[in-house]
C-alpha positions in Angstrom: -23.0 24.6 -64.2 -25.9 26.1 -62.2 -25.3 29.6 -60.9 -25.5 29.8 -57.1 -25.4 33.4 -55.8 -25.2 32.2 -52.2 -22.0 30.3 -53.0 -20.6 33.3 -54.8 -21.1 35.6 -51.8 -19.5 33.1 -49.5 -16.3 33.3 -51.7 -16.0 37.1 -51.5 -13.2 38.2 -49.2 -15.3 40.5 -47.0 -13.9 39.6 -43.6 -10.6 40.3 -42.1 -7.5 38.6 -43.2 -7.9 34.9 -42.7 -11.7 35.1 -42.1 -14.2 33.3 -44.3 -17.3 35.0 -45.4 -19.5 32.8 -43.3 -18.1 34.7 -40.3 -19.1 37.9 -42.0 -22.6 36.7 -43.0 -23.3 35.4 -39.6 -23.6 39.0 -38.6 -27.1 39.9 -39.8 -26.5 43.6 -39.4 -23.4 43.8 -41.6 -24.9 41.4 -44.1 -28.1 43.4 -44.5 -26.1 46.6 -45.0 -24.1 45.1 -47.8 -27.3 43.8 -49.4 -28.9 47.2 -49.0 -26.1 48.8 -51.0 -26.6 46.2 -53.8 -30.4 46.8 -53.7 -29.9 50.6 -53.7 -27.7 50.4 -56.8 -30.3 48.2 -58.6 -33.2 50.3 -57.5 -31.4 53.5 -58.6 -30.7 52.2 -62.0 -34.1 50.7 -62.2 -35.7 54.1 -61.7 -33.4 55.7 -64.2 -34.0 53.0 -66.8 -37.8 53.1 -66.2 -37.8 56.9 -66.8 -35.9 56.4 -70.1 -38.2 53.6 -71.1 -41.2 56.0 -70.7 -39.3 58.6 -72.8 -38.7 56.0 -75.5 -42.3 55.1 -75.7 -43.3 58.7 -75.9 -40.8 59.2 -78.7 -42.3 56.3 -80.6 -45.9 57.2 -80.0 -46.0 61.0 -79.9 -42.9 61.8 -81.9 -41.4 63.7 -78.9 -39.3 62.5 -76.0 -41.2 64.7 -73.5 -44.3 66.1 -75.3 -45.5 69.4 -73.8 -49.2 70.4 -73.6 -48.8 72.7 -76.6 -47.3 69.9 -78.6 -50.1 67.5 -77.7 -52.7 70.1 -78.7 -51.1 70.5 -82.0 -51.5 66.8 -82.9 -54.5 65.6 -84.9 -57.5 64.6 -82.8 -57.5 61.1 -84.1 -53.9 60.7 -82.9 -54.8 61.8 -79.4 -57.7 59.5 -79.5 -56.1 56.4 -80.9 -52.7 56.2 -79.1 -54.0 55.5 -75.6 -56.2 52.8 -77.1 -53.2 51.3 -78.8 -51.3 51.4 -75.5 -54.2 49.5 -73.8 -54.3 46.9 -76.5 -50.6 46.2 -75.9 -50.7 46.4 -72.1 -53.7 44.1 -71.6 -52.2 40.9 -73.1 -48.8 41.7 -71.5 -50.3 41.7 -68.0 -52.9 39.0 -68.3 -50.5 36.4 -69.9 -47.3 37.1 -68.0 -47.9 38.8 -64.6 -51.4 39.8 -63.4 -49.8 41.3 -60.3 -48.5 44.1 -62.6 -52.0 45.4 -63.0 -53.0 48.7 -61.3 -50.8 50.8 -59.1 -48.6 48.1 -57.7 -48.2 49.2 -54.1 -51.1 47.1 -52.7 -49.5 44.0 -54.3 -46.2 44.8 -52.5 -48.0 45.3 -49.2 -49.8 42.0 -49.6 -46.5 40.2 -50.4 -45.0 41.6 -47.2 -48.0 41.1 -45.0 -49.1 37.6 -46.2 -46.4 35.9 -48.2 -43.2 36.8 -46.2 -42.0 39.2 -48.9 -42.1 36.7 -51.8 -42.7 38.4 -55.2 -42.3 36.6 -58.5 -39.2 37.8 -60.3 -41.0 38.2 -63.6 -43.1 41.0 -62.1 -40.3 43.5 -62.4 -39.8 42.9 -66.1 -43.5 43.0 -66.9 -44.1 46.0 -64.7 -41.4 48.0 -66.5 -42.9 47.2 -70.0 -46.5 47.6 -69.1 -46.2 50.8 -67.1 -43.8 52.4 -69.6 -46.2 51.7 -72.5 -49.3 52.7 -70.5 -47.8 56.1 -69.3 -45.9 56.7 -72.5 -49.0 56.4 -74.7 -51.0 58.8 -72.6 -52.3 56.8 -69.6 -53.1 58.9 -66.6 -50.8 57.5 -64.0 -47.6 58.1 -62.1 -44.1 56.6 -62.1 -43.7 55.9 -58.4 -46.1 52.9 -58.0 -44.4 51.0 -60.8 -40.9 51.7 -59.6 -41.9 50.6 -56.0 -43.1 47.3 -57.4 -40.1 47.0 -59.7 -37.6 47.7 -56.9 -39.4 45.4 -54.5 -39.7 42.6 -57.0 -36.0 42.7 -57.8 -35.0 42.8 -54.1 -37.4 39.9 -53.4 -35.9 37.9 -56.2 -32.4 38.5 -54.9 -33.5 37.4 -51.4 -35.1 34.3 -52.7 -32.0 33.4 -54.7 -30.0 33.7 -51.5 -32.6 31.6 -49.6 -33.3 34.4 -47.1 -35.7 34.0 -44.2 -39.1 35.7 -44.5 -38.1 38.4 -41.9 -34.9 39.3 -43.9 -36.8 39.0 -47.2 -39.3 41.6 -46.0 -36.5 44.0 -45.2 -35.1 43.5 -48.7 -38.5 44.3 -50.2 -38.6 47.4 -48.0 -35.1 48.4 -49.3 -36.3 47.9 -52.9 -39.4 50.1 -52.3 -37.4 52.8 -50.6 -34.8 52.8 -53.3 -37.4 53.2 -56.0 -39.2 56.2 -54.4 -35.9 57.8 -53.4 -34.5 57.6 -57.0 -37.8 58.6 -58.7 -38.2 61.8 -56.7 -34.6 62.5 -55.7 -35.8 62.3 -52.1 -34.0 59.8 -49.9 -35.9 60.7 -46.7 -39.2 60.3 -48.5 -38.1 56.9 -49.8 -37.2 55.7 -46.4 -40.5 57.0 -44.8 -42.6 55.5 -47.6 -41.1 52.1 -47.0 -41.3 52.2 -43.2 -44.8 53.9 -43.0 -46.6 52.2 -45.9 -44.8 49.0 -47.0 -43.5 47.6 -43.8 -45.6 49.5 -41.2 -42.6 49.1 -38.9 -40.0 51.6 -37.6 -37.8 49.0 -36.0 -34.1 49.7 -35.9 -33.2 46.4 -37.6 -35.0 47.4 -40.8 -34.3 51.1 -40.6 -30.5 51.0 -41.2 -30.5 49.0 -44.5 -33.5 51.0 -45.8 -31.7 54.3 -45.2 -28.6 52.9 -47.0 -30.7 51.7 -49.9 -32.4 55.1 -50.2 -29.1 57.0 -50.1 -27.4 54.8 -52.7 -30.4 54.9 -55.0 -30.6 58.7 -54.8 -26.9 59.0 -55.5 -27.3 56.8 -58.6 -30.3 58.9 -59.7 -28.5 62.2 -59.2 -25.5 61.0 -61.1 -27.7 60.4 -64.2 -30.7 62.8 -63.9 -29.1 65.7 -61.9 -29.7 67.1 -58.5 -32.5 69.6 -59.1 -35.7 69.5 -57.0 -38.6 68.0 -58.9 -40.6 71.2 -58.7 -39.6 74.9 -58.4 -40.6 76.4 -55.0 -43.0 79.3 -55.2 -41.9 82.3 -53.0 -43.9 82.3 -49.9 -44.4 84.8 -47.1 -47.3 84.4 -44.7 -49.4 87.5 -45.0 -51.1 87.0 -41.6 -51.7 84.2 -39.1 -55.3 84.4 -40.2 -54.1 82.8 -43.5 -53.8 79.5 -41.7 -57.6 79.3 -41.6 -57.5 79.2 -45.4 -54.9 76.4 -45.3 -57.1 74.5 -42.8 -60.0 74.8 -45.3 -57.6 73.5 -47.9 -57.0 70.5 -45.7 -60.7 69.8 -45.4 -61.1 70.0 -49.2 -58.2 67.8 -49.7 -59.8 65.1 -47.6 -62.9 65.1 -49.7 -60.9 65.0 -52.9 -58.8 62.1 -51.6 -61.8 60.1 -50.6 -63.5 60.9 -53.9 -60.5 59.7 -55.8 -60.1 56.6 -53.7 -63.8 55.6 -54.1 -63.7 56.4 -57.8 -60.7 54.3 -58.4 -62.0 51.4 -56.4 -65.5 51.5 -57.9 -64.0 51.6 -61.4 -61.9 48.5 -60.6 -65.0 46.7 -59.3 -66.9 47.7 -62.4 -64.3 46.5 -64.8 -64.0 43.2 -62.8 -67.7 42.6 -63.4 -67.8 43.4 -67.1 -68.1 40.1 -69.0 -65.4 40.7 -71.6 -61.8 39.3 -71.9 -59.4 41.0 -69.5 -56.9 41.5 -72.2 -59.0 44.2 -73.9 -60.2 46.0 -70.8 -57.2 48.4 -70.7 -58.0 49.4 -74.2 -61.5 50.5 -73.0 -59.7 52.6 -70.4 -57.5 54.0 -73.1 -60.6 54.9 -75.2 -61.9 57.0 -72.3 -58.5 58.7 -71.9 -58.2 59.2 -75.7 -61.7 60.7 -76.0 -60.9 63.2 -73.3 -57.7 64.1 -75.1 -59.4 64.3 -78.5 -62.0 66.9 -77.2 -59.2 69.2 -75.9 -58.1 67.8 -72.6 -54.7 66.1 -73.1 -53.9 67.9 -69.8 -54.6 64.5 -68.1 -52.1 62.5 -70.1 -49.2 60.9 -68.4 -47.8 61.9 -65.0 -48.8 65.6 -65.3 -45.7 67.3 -64.0 -46.0 70.1 -66.5 -49.4 71.1 -65.3 -48.2 70.9 -61.7 -45.4 73.3 -62.5 -47.9 75.7 -64.1 -50.1 75.5 -61.0 -47.1 76.2 -58.7 -46.4 79.3 -60.8 -50.1 80.4 -60.6 -50.6 80.4 -64.4 -53.8 78.4 -64.7 -57.2 80.0 -64.8 -59.9 79.0 -62.2 -62.2 77.3 -64.7 -59.3 75.1 -66.0 -58.2 74.2 -62.5 -61.7 72.9 -61.7 -62.1 71.1 -65.0 -58.8 69.2 -65.0 -59.1 68.4 -61.3 -62.4 66.5 -62.0 -61.0 65.1 -65.3 -57.8 63.8 -63.6 -59.9 61.8 -61.1 -61.9 60.3 -64.0 -58.9 59.7 -66.2 -56.7 58.0 -63.5 -59.6 55.8 -62.4 -60.2 54.7 -66.0 -56.5 54.0 -66.6 -55.8 52.0 -63.5 -59.3 50.6 -62.9 -59.5 49.1 -66.4 -56.3 47.2 -65.8 -53.7 49.6 -66.9 -50.4 49.9 -65.1 -49.0 53.0 -63.2 -49.0 54.8 -59.9 -51.4 57.0 -58.0 -48.9 59.3 -56.3 -48.3 61.7 -59.2 -52.1 61.9 -59.9 -52.6 62.7 -56.2 -50.0 65.5 -56.4 -51.8 66.8 -59.6 -55.2 66.9 -57.9 -53.7 68.6 -54.9 -52.1 71.3 -56.9 -55.3 72.0 -58.8 -57.4 72.0 -55.6 -54.9 74.5 -54.0 -55.5 76.9 -56.8 -59.2 76.6 -56.4 -59.1 77.2 -52.7 -56.8 80.2 -53.2 -59.3 81.8 -55.6 -62.0 81.5 -53.0 -59.8 82.9 -50.3 -58.6 85.7 -52.5 -62.2 86.7 -53.3 -63.1 86.8 -49.5 -59.9 88.2 -48.0 -57.7 89.6 -50.8 -55.3 91.2 -48.4 -54.7 88.1 -46.3 -53.5 85.7 -48.9 -50.3 85.3 -50.9 -50.2 87.2 -54.3 -50.6 84.0 -56.3 -51.8 80.5 -55.6 -48.5 78.7 -56.0 -48.0 78.1 -52.2 -51.6 76.8 -52.0 -51.0 74.4 -54.8 -47.9 73.1 -53.1 -49.7 72.6 -49.8 -52.6 71.0 -51.6 -50.3 68.4 -53.1 -49.1 67.2 -49.7 -52.7 67.3 -48.3 -54.2 65.1 -51.0 -51.3 62.7 -50.8 -51.8 62.5 -47.0 -55.5 61.8 -47.5 -55.1 59.1 -50.1 -52.2 57.2 -48.6 -53.0 57.9 -44.9 -49.3 58.5 -44.4 -49.1 62.2 -43.4 -45.5 62.2 -42.2 -44.3 60.8 -45.6 -46.5 63.3 -47.5 -45.1 66.3 -45.6 -41.5 65.3 -45.9 -41.7 64.2 -49.6 -43.1 67.6 -50.6 -40.4 69.3 -48.5 -37.8 67.3 -50.3 -39.3 67.7 -53.7 -39.3 71.5 -53.4 -36.4 72.1 -51.1 -38.3 74.9 -49.4 -38.7 75.3 -45.6 -40.7 78.5 -45.4 -44.0 76.8 -46.1 -43.6 74.0 -43.6 -46.3 75.3 -41.1 -49.2 75.4 -43.5 -47.9 72.2 -45.1 -48.1 70.4 -41.8 -51.5 71.9 -40.9 -53.3 71.0 -44.1 -51.7 67.5 -44.3 -52.8 66.5 -40.8 -56.3 67.9 -41.3 -56.6 66.0 -44.5 -55.4 62.8 -42.9 -57.8 63.1 -39.9 -60.9 63.9 -41.9 -60.3 61.4 -44.7 -59.7 58.7 -42.0 -63.0 59.7 -40.5 -64.8 59.7 -43.8 -63.4 56.4 -45.0 -61.6 53.6 -43.1 -59.3 52.4 -45.9 -56.5 54.2 -47.7 -56.2 54.0 -51.5 -53.8 51.1 -51.0 -55.7 49.1 -48.3 -59.1 49.3 -49.9 -57.9 47.1 -52.8 -56.6 44.6 -50.3 -59.7 44.6 -48.1 -61.8 43.7 -51.2 -59.7 40.5 -51.5 -60.1 39.7 -47.8 -56.7 40.9 -46.7 -56.6 43.1 -43.6 -53.3 44.7 -42.9 -52.2 46.8 -40.0 -48.6 47.9 -39.6 -47.7 45.7 -42.5 -49.1 42.5 -40.9 -52.2 40.4 -41.7 -54.8 41.0 -39.0 -57.0 38.1 -39.9 -54.7 35.3 -38.9 -57.6 32.8 -38.7 -58.6 32.9 -42.4 -56.2 30.1 -43.4 -57.1 27.8 -40.5 -59.9 25.2 -40.9 -62.6 24.0 -38.6 -61.3 20.5 -39.1 -58.1 21.3 -37.2 -59.8 22.0 -33.8 -63.4 20.5 -34.0 -64.5 18.1 -31.3 -66.5 15.0 -32.2 -68.5 14.7 -29.0 -71.6 16.9 -29.7 -74.3 16.7 -27.0 -77.6 16.1 -28.7 -81.2 15.8 -27.4 -84.3 14.6 -29.2 -86.9 17.1 -30.2 -89.7 15.5 -28.1 -87.7 15.2 -24.8 -89.7 16.4 -21.8 -88.5 19.3 -19.6 -87.4 17.3 -16.6 -85.1 14.9 -18.5 -83.8 17.9 -20.4 -82.8 19.7 -17.2 -81.2 16.5 -15.9 -79.1 16.2 -19.1 -78.0 19.8 -18.7 -77.0 19.3 -15.1 -74.9 16.3 -16.0 -73.2 18.0 -19.0 -69.9 19.7 -18.0 -68.1 19.9 -21.4 -70.8 21.6 -23.4 -72.6 24.9 -23.1 -75.1 24.2 -25.8 -77.3 21.2 -26.6 -78.2 20.5 -30.2 -81.7 19.3 -31.1 -82.3 16.5 -33.5 -85.5 15.0 -34.9 -86.5 11.3 -35.1 -84.3 10.9 -38.1 -81.3 12.4 -36.2 -81.3 15.5 -38.4 -80.2 18.7 -36.8 -83.0 21.1 -36.1 -81.9 23.7 -33.6 -80.1 24.3 -30.3 -80.7 25.0 -26.6 -78.4 27.3 -24.6 -78.7 28.8 -21.2 -80.6 31.7 -22.7 -83.4 29.4 -23.7 -83.4 27.4 -20.4 -83.5 30.6 -18.3 -86.9 31.5 -19.6 -88.5 28.3 -18.1 -86.6 28.0 -14.8 -89.0 30.2 -12.9 -91.7 27.6 -12.8 -90.4 24.2 -13.6 -93.1 22.2 -11.7 -95.9 23.8 -13.6 -94.3 23.7 -17.0 -92.9 20.2 -16.8 -96.0 18.3 -17.9 -96.6 20.5 -21.0 -93.2 21.5 -22.4 -90.9 19.6 -24.6 -87.6 20.5 -26.3 -89.5 21.6 -29.4 -91.2 24.3 -27.2 -87.9 25.7 -25.9 -85.3 25.3 -28.6 -84.0 28.1 -30.9 -84.4 27.0 -34.5 -82.4 29.9 -36.0 -79.4 27.7 -36.4 -75.9 28.6 -37.6 -73.6 25.7 -38.4 -70.2 25.2 -40.0 -68.5 22.5 -42.0 -65.0 21.1 -41.5 -63.8 23.0 -44.5 -64.9 26.4 -43.2 -62.3 28.8 -41.9 -62.0 30.0 -38.3 -62.5 33.6 -39.2 -66.1 32.6 -40.3 -66.5 30.8 -37.0 -65.5 33.7 -34.8 -67.9 36.0 -36.7 -70.8 33.5 -36.1 -69.9 33.3 -32.4 -70.2 37.1 -32.2 -73.5 37.2 -34.2 -75.2 34.4 -32.3 -73.7 35.1 -28.9 -72.8 31.5 -28.4 -69.8 29.6 -27.2 -70.3 26.5 -29.2 -71.4 25.8 -32.7 -72.4 22.5 -34.5 -70.1 21.1 -37.2 -72.1 19.5 -39.9 -71.3 17.1 -42.8 -70.1 18.9 -45.9 -72.6 17.0 -48.1 -75.5 16.9 -45.6 -75.9 20.0 -43.5 -78.5 18.4 -41.3 -76.1 15.7 -40.0 -74.1 16.9 -37.0 -70.6 15.4 -36.8 -69.1 17.4 -34.0 -68.8 20.9 -32.4 -66.4 23.8 -32.3 -65.9 25.9 -29.1 -65.1 29.5 -28.8 -62.2 28.8 -26.4 -60.6 26.5 -28.9 -60.7 29.2 -31.6 -59.1 31.7 -29.2 -56.4 29.1 -28.4 -55.8 28.6 -32.1 -55.6 32.4 -32.6 -53.0 32.7 -29.8 -51.0 29.8 -31.2 -51.0 31.3 -34.7 -49.9 34.7 -33.4 -47.0 33.0 -31.5 -46.0 31.1 -34.6 -45.9 34.2 -36.7 -43.9 36.1 -34.2 -41.5 33.1 -34.0 -41.3 33.2 -37.8 -39.8 36.6 -37.6 -37.4 35.9 -34.8 -35.9 32.6 -35.9 -33.9 33.9 -38.9 -30.7 32.1 -37.9 -32.5 28.8 -37.5 -34.5 29.0 -40.7 -31.4 29.8 -42.8 -30.0 26.3 -42.0 -31.3 23.5 -44.1 -28.6 20.8 -44.0 -27.6 21.2 -40.3 -29.4 20.8 -37.1 -29.6 24.1 -35.1 -30.9 24.2 -31.6 -31.3 27.0 -29.1 -32.5 27.5 -25.6 -36.3 28.2 -25.4 -37.0 28.0 -21.7 -35.5 26.0 -18.8 -35.7 22.4 -19.8 -37.0 23.1 -23.3 -35.3 23.5 -26.6 -36.0 24.2 -30.2 -34.3 22.7 -33.2 -34.5 22.0 -36.9 -34.7 18.4 -38.1 -35.0 16.8 -41.5 -38.1 14.7 -41.9 -37.2 11.0 -41.1 -38.1 8.5 -43.8 -40.9 6.9 -41.7 -42.6 10.4 -41.4 -42.8 10.9 -45.2 -46.3 10.8 -46.6 -47.9 11.2 -43.2 -49.7 14.2 -41.8 -49.0 15.9 -38.5 -52.4 14.6 -37.3 -51.2 11.0 -38.1 -48.0 11.5 -36.2 -49.7 13.2 -33.2 -46.3 14.3 -31.9 -47.8 16.6 -29.3 -49.6 13.9 -27.4 -47.1 11.0 -28.0 -43.9 12.9 -27.4 -44.8 16.3 -26.1 -43.3 17.9 -29.3 -44.8 20.9 -31.0 -44.1 21.4 -34.8 -43.8 25.1 -35.1 -42.9 25.5 -38.7 -42.4 23.4 -41.8 -39.9 24.3 -44.5 -40.5 22.5 -47.8 -40.1 22.6 -51.5 -42.9 23.4 -53.8 -43.0 20.1 -55.5 -42.7 20.1 -59.2 -40.6 23.3 -59.2 -37.2 24.4 -58.1 -38.7 27.2 -55.9 -38.4 26.8 -52.2 -40.9 28.1 -49.7 -39.7 28.8 -46.2 -41.4 28.9 -42.8 -44.8 27.5 -43.7 -47.1 27.5 -40.6 -48.3 23.8 -40.5 -51.9 22.6 -40.3 -52.9 19.2 -38.8 -53.5 17.8 -42.3 -50.2 19.0 -43.8 -48.5 16.1 -45.5 -44.7 15.7 -45.0 -42.4 15.0 -47.9 -38.8 13.9 -48.2 -36.3 16.7 -47.7 -38.8 18.8 -45.6 -37.3 20.4 -42.5 -39.3 20.8 -39.3 -38.8 23.4 -36.6 -39.7 21.6 -33.4 -39.9 22.6 -29.7 -40.4 20.6 -26.5 -38.5 18.9 -23.7 -34.7 19.3 -24.2 -33.9 15.6 -24.2 -36.6 14.6 -26.6 -35.8 17.5 -29.0 -32.1 16.6 -28.9 -32.8 12.9 -29.6 -35.1 13.7 -32.5 -32.8 16.2 -34.0 -29.9 13.7 -34.0 -32.1 11.2 -35.7 
């Protein structure tokens, strides 16, 4: 018998006496809270299990469950060299063959899933991420635990939502709960987990998502504390502000943190690009990163191995000399870039904390040399503030950076310099570099997110969907007077396209070109032809090009109309595309995506027809695709012109698999299949008739 989680939930006695669970689950708010508890428990145990997995790998590799710096230095050089390479040799095939999404620090992949795929993450990602990251970090890879556990928690939550056939909007909330649970359990910091999810993953502080995310964070933290204790991650250095003038030093620390954050971001991204270009099999690239790490460890710098919490503790206590602070700050940037850029698996949060702690010590040494009486006795407070500042600069989430450091340490006295440095680091790093360490990876793939949503909504829409087939052409040898007559008679086109005697496209004439000859038509008429006036710096598009390319060409050429040419022969004009049509498509797409997030109750129904009031005289409903629609495209059916019906969304199965994709925004050439469900809108009577079949 096939296991059906949805059916199981419907049999649970969650309502009042005599109620069925469908009454309960019809309340989205209560349903989400119950699911948040489940996700919180899973996320909490996932974080605990992941930490134990790292310890297990360390026990196998280094012979110690949590090897200290002194222990690592006592190992033979060849052991410190070879173990990271061995880890890379295992991690490479694991990621390449089973889940390429598990490569790197994981958070950008979760953001992309939320922003572009409605929260859909493959279930196998969680298992591969646990193994790959545990092996990478446990064998000396320079990376943190938080990125993997965010991806693990999000993948598990997404798998749960997909099993329950949740709508994209609710699935995104589940993914946010998984991310929050992972961060909260990893750092014993529920508020930080909640803020990380809202500020970075979802980019949304809406009340509907806030409540379940808080619940997931709290439950995950409780699970973590039950197994790992309730101690702050780091001991808080004693801090008393010596003078208000000391805030100047913390401001300088914020500036320095911005430059370190940008250097780290650029270094990591450049290393990723470099390894992508290297013409060797991807499965061995992490081993090259491991060789770089191993070499650094073999020459006496195992300080950069793993998450680095021991060195952070030493910095907070003020126990590291200045020269070592500088060396391991630079070394950590190189090591983390090599680990993750080569294809290893781990997070960037702990390395950012590490760099910030070292930078704080460096700035304190400079401040102590200039104004010894106006700084704290040791650099512990500066190390703590530097941690928050670098995190704010790399992630561009200053509120989360401030509060997570506050929760990690449990100290309030240092909140003023903490806030000052973090905000300065955020502002300056944002000025120096547009992207955060998360979004730069997405931008290189053509994904532009803002507040958790894909900005470039036109990149998936084709020219073929809105092109017109009535281009206005003129021969290259036409005289000026006939040309002006043609222009005066043309009302639908702002641009005329010039063709030669073989009807090949040569150039164009817009108002800009005509304006230059209007001052003396009588004198110029006998001598000018279209060839003398036309602009031959032509930009054209094909039916397969996307509308984001079109809109950029409009801006570059300052035109309102572009020629559409044959895919095989770019000199053959087959139509035009207008700026106004692209704008209309953009607005329609925005409306559809907004609708996708607001029609949860409709999209959760597959076997029934659901309808609701849209506007006076208009309705919206779901309908199964009739038999006579199967195999046809929306362009073939032409429901808009024939019946006044707009197909807003198509819900269909990915054919050949059991996986169901929900809420696909349709294109004119989308083929309809049996068992597909359409979300339609239009005049009430027509919608009602179509919905009833």
